[in-house]
N, C-alpha and C positions, 0 to 999 in steps of 0.2 A: 683405501685405508692405509696401505703401506706407504711410508714416507711422510704421513701426516701425524699430527699430535692427537692422542686420545685423552680427552678430558673427562674425568669422573669425580665423584665426591671425594674419593681417596687421593686423587692425583694433585689437587690444587688447580689454580687457574691456568698455569703453564702447561699442565698435562705431561704426558710421556710420549716420546716418539714411538710410532708403531713400526716395528721391524719385520713382523711376520704375522700371519693370520692362521688361526687354528680352525680347521674345517672338520666338522663332526657330523655324525649321522642325524638325519632328520627324523624326529619322533612324532608319532601321532599321540597327542596328550588328551586325556579325559579329565584329569584332576591334578592340580598343583598344590604342593605342601612345602613345609620348611622343616629342616632337621639339622642340628649341629651338636657337637660335643666340645666342651671346653673345660678348663680348670676352674672350679669354684673355690677360691681361696678361703672364703668364709666357712664353707662346709668341709674344706680340706680333702676334696675328692673330685674326680671327673664328673661332670654333670651334662646330661642330654637336655637340650632345649628343643622343643618341637611344636609345630602348629599345623592345623589343617588348612591354614591360610598361607600360601606360598607364592613365589613368583613376584614378590614385591619386597620393599624394605621392611625387615622384621621390626625395626624401630617404630614404623608407622602402625603396624599391627598391635604392638605392645601398648602404644599410646591410645589408639582408637578402640581396640577390642581386646583388652588384656585377658579376658576370659578364654581367649583362643590360644594363649601361650601356656604350655605345659613344661614342667621341669622334672627330670628324673635323675637324682644322684645315684652314683654307682659305688658300691662297696668294693674296693679293689681286691680284698681278700676273697670275697664270695663271687664277684663277677656279676654278670647280668642274670636277672631272675625271670624265669619263663612267664610267671603270672603277671609281672610288671610289664613285660614286653607285649603280652596279649592285651593288656589294658591300653598300652600305647597305640596299638593297632585300632582299638575301638575309638580312642580319642582322635585319631587321624581320620576316622570314617572308613577304615579299611579292615573291618573285622573278618571279612571273607578272605582277605589276603594276609592273615595274621602270620603265617609261616614265612612269607616273603619279607614282611616288616621285621620280624625277629632276625632273619638272616642279614638284612641290611644293617640293623643296629649292631649286631655282633661283629660284622666285618669292619664297620667303621670304628668300633671300640678297639678291636685288635690292632688296626692300623694306628690308631691314636697312641696306644701304649708302645707298640713296637718301634714306631718312628719318632718318638719323643715330641709329639705334636703339642702346640699350644691350643690349636683349634682346628676342627674340621667342620666346614659349613657346606651343607647341600641346599641350594636354593635356585631352582625348585627341585624338591623330591617329587617325582611324578608317578601317576598311575597311567600307563599307556593305554591306548585303545584296545590292545590285546591283553589287558589286565596283568601287566608286568610292573612291579615296583622298581623304578630306576632312578639313579642320580643323574639328572639332566645337566646340572652345572654344579661346580664345587669350588671352594677356596680352602686351601690348607696352609697353615703356618707351622713351622717347626722351630723349636727352642734353639736359639743360636748357641747356647751353652752346650748343646749336644752335637755340635758339628763334628767332633772327633769320633762320635759313634755313627753318625749318618753321613760319612764322607761322600758316598755315592750320590746322595741327594744334593749336597752343597756344591759338588763339582758341576752339577747341571745348572746352577744358578746363572741367570742372565744378568751380568753386571754392566751392560752397555749404557744403562741410564744413570749409573752411579757417578758421583764426583770421583775423578780418577785418583785424587789425593786420598780420599777415604778408602779406596780400594787398596792403594799401596800401604796405608796405615794398618788396615786389617791384616795384611800379610805379615806384619811385624808385631801383631797384637797390641797396637797402639789405639787409644780411644781418641779419634779425631773427627771433628765436625767443622766443615768449611763455613765461615760466616760472611766473609767478604770485606772486612775492614782493611786497614793498612799497618796494623801492629801485630806481628806474629807472636804467638804465645806458646811457650814450651814449659809445662808445669807438671808437677806430680801430685796426684790427689784431686778428686773432683771438687772438693770444697775449696781448696786453694786455687784451682783453675777458675772457678766461678768468681772468687774474690778478686783474682787478678783481672778478669774482664771487667768487673764492676769498678775497680779503682782506675782502670784505663779510661773508662767512660766518664768517671767523675772528673778527671782532669782534661777532658775534651778530646780524648783519643777514640779510635775505633778498632776494637779487637778484630783480627782477621780470622781467628779460628779458636776452637776449643781443642786443646791437645793435652791429654793426660797420659804421661808415659808410665804411670803406675809406680809401684815400689819394686817390681821385679825386673823391669827392663834394664838391660845392660849391653855393653859391647856394641855390636853392629846395629841393634835395634835403636839405640840412642843416637848413633851416627845417622841412621836413616830418618829419625825424628827431626834432627837438626836440619838435614838437607830438605826434608819435606816442607818445613816452614820457610827456609831461606829461598827455595826455588819458586815460591808462590810469587808471581809477577805483581800481585796487588800489595804485597808486603813491602813497606819502606824501612821498617826497623823491627828488631826482634827483642822480646823480653823473655829471658830465661829466668824462671822463678822457681827454685827448688828448695824444699825443706827435706834434708836428708835424714831419714829414719832407717827404713830398710834399704832405700837407695842411697849408696854412698856418693857424696858430692865429688870426691876426687875422681871417681870412675866417670861421672858425667863430664868433668873437666877434660879428661882424656878423650872422651867421645867428641866434644866440641872441637878440640884440636885436631883429632883424626878427620872429622868432617871437613875441616878447612882445607885439608890437603887434596880433596877431590871436588870440593864445592867452590873453592875460590871466593871467599866471603867478600861481598861488595856492599853489604848493608850493615849499618851500625847495630851493635848488640849490647844490650844492658843485661848484665849477669848478676843475679843475686842467689848465692848458694849458702844456705845455713844448715847446721846440723852435723851429721856424721862426717868427720874428716874435712870440715869446711876450711880449716887452716891450711891443710895440704892443697885443697882445691884453689884457694886464694893465691897461693904461691905459684901454682901451675898456670893459672889464668893471667896473673900479673906479669909473668915472664913473656907472654905473647900478646898482651892486651893492645899495645901500640901497633904491632904488626897486623893484627886481625881486626882492629877497630872495635875492641870490646871495652866497655865501661863496667868496672866491677864496683857494685854498690851493695852494701850490706843491709841497709834499712829499706823496708818494703815501700813505705810512702815516698822516700827520696828516689828510689829506683823507678817507681811509676811516674813520678814527675819528670824524671830524666828522659825516659823513653818517649813520653808524649811531646816533650819539648824538642827532641831530636826530629820527630816527624814534622812538627810545626815549622821547623827551620829549613826543611828540605824543599 
């Protein structure tokens, strides 16, 4: 297995490289079940989903035998109720192991809350041949917004299969997704970023990435954002499209100039900066535009046409 690709329903056709194998204890199993807890946003609370049918895709169980799927919402002020847990054991066919079932539910719920989880899924939950209720396999996802509280968990994350540019972007709190086109995009705001990619496509170009620097990025983070886009070998030209509200455009102009000192720009850049201090930003960019190969264009449509035509001429 090591060195080969692991292809699953979650991985896509390309799969993920297998770098290690996790060896676990062999269990004697007499019964397989399903158990998970996740956030039910409709109910506004954590909710257990469980079934006496486990060891298979729970989606198939829900489709073919929905009567075997049980839900148990949890009141976060009151916690888990003993009577409800006893009923869960009955529904799982484990009434004689009711205390063990209650302990498993309680432990999972405590972990879910303490570790800021989005989901904990046990599939299968098993009854062993010596009548022990055990989690034979599990999947846990943790809310990325809680990384500052769960630093020990996030420090263990294996990032070897991630796009290395996305790893660098995450370090600087930049929202970056590699797409693979030839026009690098540096934008602030998800809406403007999507519009920028759309208009590039409209004029026959191919966006290389989604990069939203947000409204609070400044200084070195913006320098790194510019270097991130420029150093992509697939990128032939760069479109910087910023509407300055919280983000001051003159600060971004300083970051572009600072990045040029360590990055040695070799690709044409179309720069559109509107909003807060855009007059100052225009002066700063205009002073170095010829030296750095920057085209300063204030109109969105004109700027998009310009960057796509630059790529077409290369």
